[in-house]
Legacy VTK file of the C-alpha trace (Angstrom):
# vtk DataFile Version 3.0
C-alpha trace
ASCII
DATASET POLYDATA
POINTS 316 float
-199.265 -45.520 54.810
-201.659 -43.376 52.704
-205.269 -44.403 52.217
-207.681 -44.010 49.338
-209.678 -41.638 51.522
-206.599 -39.478 52.002
-206.108 -39.350 48.243
-209.759 -38.581 47.601
-209.655 -35.635 49.979
-206.489 -34.392 48.352
-208.065 -34.666 44.871
-211.061 -32.628 45.985
-208.664 -29.870 47.041
-206.418 -29.773 44.001
-208.991 -30.548 41.364
-209.652 -26.920 40.409
-205.962 -26.405 39.693
-205.000 -29.476 37.679
-206.112 -31.239 34.527
-207.834 -34.595 34.396
-205.507 -36.019 31.818
-206.881 -38.397 29.153
-206.181 -42.040 28.465
-205.805 -43.524 25.031
-205.795 -47.184 23.893
-203.054 -47.813 21.365
-201.903 -50.783 19.263
-198.269 -51.244 20.172
-197.630 -53.172 16.920
-197.779 -49.704 15.222
-194.429 -48.803 16.828
-191.757 -48.631 14.161
-189.082 -49.934 16.563
-191.019 -53.112 17.305
-189.058 -56.313 16.899
-190.039 -59.939 17.749
-193.547 -61.094 18.712
-196.412 -58.602 18.366
-197.415 -56.871 21.545
-201.011 -56.393 22.678
-202.774 -53.069 22.874
-201.967 -50.885 25.857
-203.600 -47.934 27.522
-201.523 -44.760 27.926
-202.214 -42.278 30.705
-201.164 -38.963 29.040
-199.753 -37.073 31.958
-197.552 -35.035 29.697
-200.704 -33.001 29.076
-200.829 -32.088 32.745
-200.415 -28.480 33.877
-196.696 -27.559 33.721
-195.973 -30.511 31.453
-195.805 -33.412 33.904
-197.511 -35.270 36.722
-195.453 -33.197 39.149
-198.119 -30.458 39.203
-200.274 -32.756 41.326
-197.775 -32.933 44.176
-196.808 -29.289 43.858
-200.376 -28.017 44.245
-201.014 -30.419 47.119
-198.099 -28.946 49.045
-199.141 -25.345 48.371
-202.816 -25.932 49.189
-202.563 -28.230 52.219
-199.686 -26.527 54.020
-199.283 -23.001 55.386
-196.860 -21.146 53.099
-194.656 -18.667 54.994
-193.912 -15.132 53.760
-190.566 -16.409 52.436
-192.446 -18.569 50.019
-191.417 -22.000 48.768
-188.201 -23.690 47.724
-187.617 -26.898 45.726
-184.761 -28.940 44.449
-185.417 -30.586 41.157
-183.915 -32.297 38.140
-186.365 -30.108 36.207
-189.981 -31.257 36.075
-190.653 -30.709 39.821
-189.113 -27.272 39.549
-191.351 -26.375 36.672
-194.373 -27.629 38.600
-193.499 -25.761 41.803
-192.822 -22.540 39.812
-196.165 -22.972 38.099
-198.106 -23.641 41.277
-196.422 -20.793 43.069
-197.304 -18.348 40.304
-200.943 -19.582 40.368
-201.026 -19.150 44.116
-199.161 -15.814 44.165
-196.220 -16.923 46.425
-192.462 -16.504 45.882
-190.594 -19.591 44.692
-186.882 -20.498 44.581
-185.774 -23.525 42.596
-182.380 -25.284 42.669
-181.467 -27.534 39.731
-178.253 -29.320 38.823
-176.296 -28.717 35.651
-177.628 -32.027 34.224
-181.152 -30.458 33.946
-182.438 -30.125 30.407
-182.174 -26.543 28.999
-185.910 -26.570 28.179
-186.778 -27.227 31.802
-184.419 -24.525 33.047
-185.859 -22.022 30.609
-189.453 -22.893 31.598
-188.720 -22.438 35.327
-187.377 -18.936 34.571
-190.372 -18.121 32.317
-192.683 -18.974 35.230
-191.015 -16.391 37.436
-189.181 -18.487 39.978
-185.771 -17.486 41.261
-183.628 -20.181 39.662
-180.213 -21.395 40.837
-178.214 -23.945 38.839
-175.764 -25.681 41.082
-173.883 -28.991 41.229
-173.833 -31.850 38.840
-176.731 -33.922 40.190
-180.051 -33.735 41.964
-178.427 -34.444 45.301
-176.325 -31.275 45.006
-179.365 -29.167 44.260
-181.142 -30.774 47.225
-178.393 -29.851 49.646
-178.387 -26.276 48.354
-182.153 -26.077 48.727
-181.931 -27.235 52.337
-179.384 -24.537 53.027
-181.793 -22.023 51.724
-184.603 -23.366 53.887
-182.441 -23.023 56.930
-181.369 -19.453 56.116
-184.617 -18.030 54.745
-187.478 -19.878 56.468
-189.016 -20.798 53.148
-191.196 -23.942 52.939
-189.491 -26.915 51.351
-191.502 -28.763 48.697
-189.755 -32.075 48.242
-189.872 -33.695 44.821
-190.839 -37.128 46.115
-190.136 -37.863 49.756
-192.961 -35.942 51.417
-196.448 -37.033 52.404
-198.148 -34.254 50.528
-196.182 -34.935 47.376
-197.075 -38.616 47.521
-200.709 -37.752 48.137
-200.821 -35.556 45.081
-199.227 -38.116 42.856
-201.693 -40.664 44.068
-204.554 -38.696 42.474
-203.286 -39.916 39.069
-204.305 -43.450 40.101
-207.705 -42.218 41.291
-208.336 -40.837 37.788
-206.994 -43.987 36.131
-209.256 -46.245 38.153
-212.241 -44.218 36.924
-211.075 -44.127 33.338
-210.013 -47.753 32.679
-212.528 -50.486 33.460
-210.160 -53.403 32.825
-206.967 -52.573 34.652
-204.512 -55.358 35.454
-201.038 -53.747 35.447
-199.626 -50.248 35.565
-196.101 -49.476 34.438
-194.705 -46.465 36.228
-191.448 -44.524 35.744
-189.322 -44.449 38.889
-186.890 -41.818 40.029
-187.143 -40.942 43.742
-190.405 -42.891 43.923
-193.071 -40.294 44.619
-195.194 -41.198 41.672
-195.053 -44.966 42.097
-195.695 -44.766 45.833
-198.729 -42.574 45.283
-200.116 -44.893 42.613
-199.383 -47.964 44.702
-201.017 -46.390 47.707
-204.263 -45.991 45.779
-204.356 -49.492 44.355
-202.995 -51.133 47.519
-202.432 -54.497 45.931
-205.669 -54.638 43.847
-203.726 -53.841 40.634
-200.195 -55.016 39.689
-197.890 -51.983 39.883
-194.489 -52.338 38.207
-191.743 -49.746 38.381
-189.517 -49.012 35.374
-186.044 -47.537 35.867
-183.130 -46.730 33.611
-180.369 -49.267 34.169
-178.057 -46.291 34.693
-180.170 -45.030 37.595
-181.573 -48.105 39.457
-182.579 -46.344 42.701
-185.545 -48.580 43.628
-183.805 -51.757 42.378
-180.845 -51.066 44.620
-183.075 -50.322 47.594
-185.056 -53.512 47.134
-181.849 -55.540 46.895
-180.553 -54.073 50.151
-183.836 -53.837 52.011
-183.458 -50.074 52.536
-182.748 -46.880 50.518
-179.143 -46.818 49.422
-177.110 -44.736 46.965
-177.301 -45.899 43.371
-175.678 -44.806 40.108
-177.157 -41.589 38.677
-176.591 -41.856 34.916
-178.827 -42.400 31.876
-180.342 -40.279 29.157
-183.200 -39.782 31.602
-180.933 -38.555 34.392
-182.574 -35.134 34.650
-185.846 -36.822 35.823
-185.023 -40.378 37.119
-181.657 -40.138 38.814
-181.977 -38.742 42.389
-179.220 -41.092 43.790
-181.530 -42.871 46.229
-185.214 -43.625 46.628
-187.102 -41.769 49.389
-187.299 -42.922 52.983
-191.116 -42.433 53.066
-191.495 -43.883 49.657
-189.642 -47.132 50.253
-191.960 -48.877 52.762
-194.945 -48.130 50.503
-193.207 -49.723 47.509
-192.226 -52.738 49.661
-195.897 -53.301 50.444
-197.551 -52.593 47.116
-195.078 -52.530 44.222
-194.928 -55.993 42.599
-191.773 -55.669 40.607
-189.137 -53.278 39.214
-187.611 -53.682 35.796
-184.636 -51.951 34.128
-184.288 -50.578 30.622
-181.203 -49.238 28.811
-180.805 -45.867 27.129
-181.062 -47.300 23.615
-184.430 -48.798 24.480
-185.626 -45.553 26.048
-184.725 -43.491 23.026
-186.341 -46.060 20.710
-189.542 -45.841 22.742
-189.438 -42.066 22.645
-189.066 -42.100 18.883
-191.806 -44.707 18.569
-194.278 -42.750 20.634
-193.864 -39.778 18.351
-193.658 -41.598 14.998
-196.594 -43.955 15.623
-198.962 -41.933 17.836
-197.630 -38.310 17.597
-197.123 -38.397 21.396
-194.270 -36.178 22.427
-192.683 -37.549 25.574
-189.339 -36.937 27.240
-186.946 -39.875 27.800
-188.067 -40.377 31.432
-191.695 -40.589 30.312
-190.895 -43.277 27.723
-189.439 -45.905 30.015
-192.684 -47.894 30.338
-192.973 -48.249 26.614
-189.255 -49.188 26.527
-189.981 -51.973 28.974
-192.567 -53.460 26.663
-190.527 -53.043 23.467
-187.341 -54.460 25.009
-189.144 -57.342 26.785
-188.145 -56.138 30.226
-191.817 -56.528 31.047
-193.709 -59.263 29.209
-197.475 -59.231 29.643
-199.366 -62.445 30.086
-201.981 -63.333 27.426
-205.064 -61.186 27.981
-203.280 -58.913 30.439
-204.381 -55.255 30.163
-201.389 -53.055 30.654
-201.515 -49.281 31.310
-198.424 -47.152 30.831
-197.960 -43.781 32.559
-196.492 -41.236 30.110
-195.240 -38.914 32.816
-194.073 -35.714 31.123
-192.864 -33.783 28.104
-190.827 -30.834 29.294
-188.364 -30.743 26.469
-187.369 -28.672 23.491
-189.652 -28.419 20.457
-188.945 -31.344 18.167
-185.824 -30.262 16.334
-185.450 -32.557 13.273
-188.395 -33.855 11.390
-189.860 -36.851 13.207
-187.028 -37.162 15.818
-187.967 -36.115 19.348
LINES 1 317
316 0 1 2 3 4 5 6 7 8 9 10 11 12 13 14 15 16 17 18 19 20 21 22 23 24 25 26 27 28 29 30 31 32 33 34 35 36 37 38 39 40 41 42 43 44 45 46 47 48 49 50 51 52 53 54 55 56 57 58 59 60 61 62 63 64 65 66 67 68 69 70 71 72 73 74 75 76 77 78 79 80 81 82 83 84 85 86 87 88 89 90 91 92 93 94 95 96 97 98 99 100 101 102 103 104 105 106 107 108 109 110 111 112 113 114 115 116 117 118 119 120 121 122 123 124 125 126 127 128 129 130 131 132 133 134 135 136 137 138 139 140 141 142 143 144 145 146 147 148 149 150 151 152 153 154 155 156 157 158 159 160 161 162 163 164 165 166 167 168 169 170 171 172 173 174 175 176 177 178 179 180 181 182 183 184 185 186 187 188 189 190 191 192 193 194 195 196 197 198 199 200 201 202 203 204 205 206 207 208 209 210 211 212 213 214 215 216 217 218 219 220 221 222 223 224 225 226 227 228 229 230 231 232 233 234 235 236 237 238 239 240 241 242 243 244 245 246 247 248 249 250 251 252 253 254 255 256 257 258 259 260 261 262 263 264 265 266 267 268 269 270 271 272 273 274 275 276 277 278 279 280 281 282 283 284 285 286 287 288 289 290 291 292 293 294 295 296 297 298 299 300 301 302 303 304 305 306 307 308 309 310 311 312 313 314 315
């Protein structure tokens, strides 16, 4: 398990390299896609404003600052956001980086990794294929692996988001967190340790944590969805799972239609540009997958926005 003191020490180390992202209180009744009963206000943690465009920068810098980087540099497998973060952190730290991504990765994320100077390899159809290729490179090169979610340093870094949130929001009852491999939700849950309700939100086409909770252990799950480049790693992490068992209260599923509606709504109502994976928490509220109790203060993590420039008017 990871303690608050562990996360505080980590935050002190990475603070000069990351942004303290803002929170904003919004009226969800402003969302154009809203149907049914009016929803209460919610607080959004705007992590799409983080360095490298997502929360992943926290874990990337934690790895590069707390571990000894060999001359061969670092290597990462990613659906996209983690690769961007590792490439960004490696450039800031002046170390070589090699990133493996699958063909499902968004073109904007692939382009950004290249722009940041990493050696990029596109291989396989899904994250699991890129992960296998990255491990082969570790074995042959001696580079340091920076895992996207199932590594203590990565979880520590993601936990710093919760540290900030606790300081920014005085009335905090529930946090809705996007789930892929589980690094973000396990870091957040480690900080709150049962003092705040933590709820995971997954695409119904990539229910990694839902499958694991049903089986009592990490197992392979489908890897589909419009958010597959960020939330479809096939299975939740081995280090992640026991933390979620202890401190994650629930996991809910949302479909692609709801995810895209939430993404549109965030842009149209609040001018918040978020990628599909970052919109799942709002989707859960709009679709009724998560129904707050009267007076419950809900915070939603908007996890990233590594995507193309908005192509058609108001449509993200």
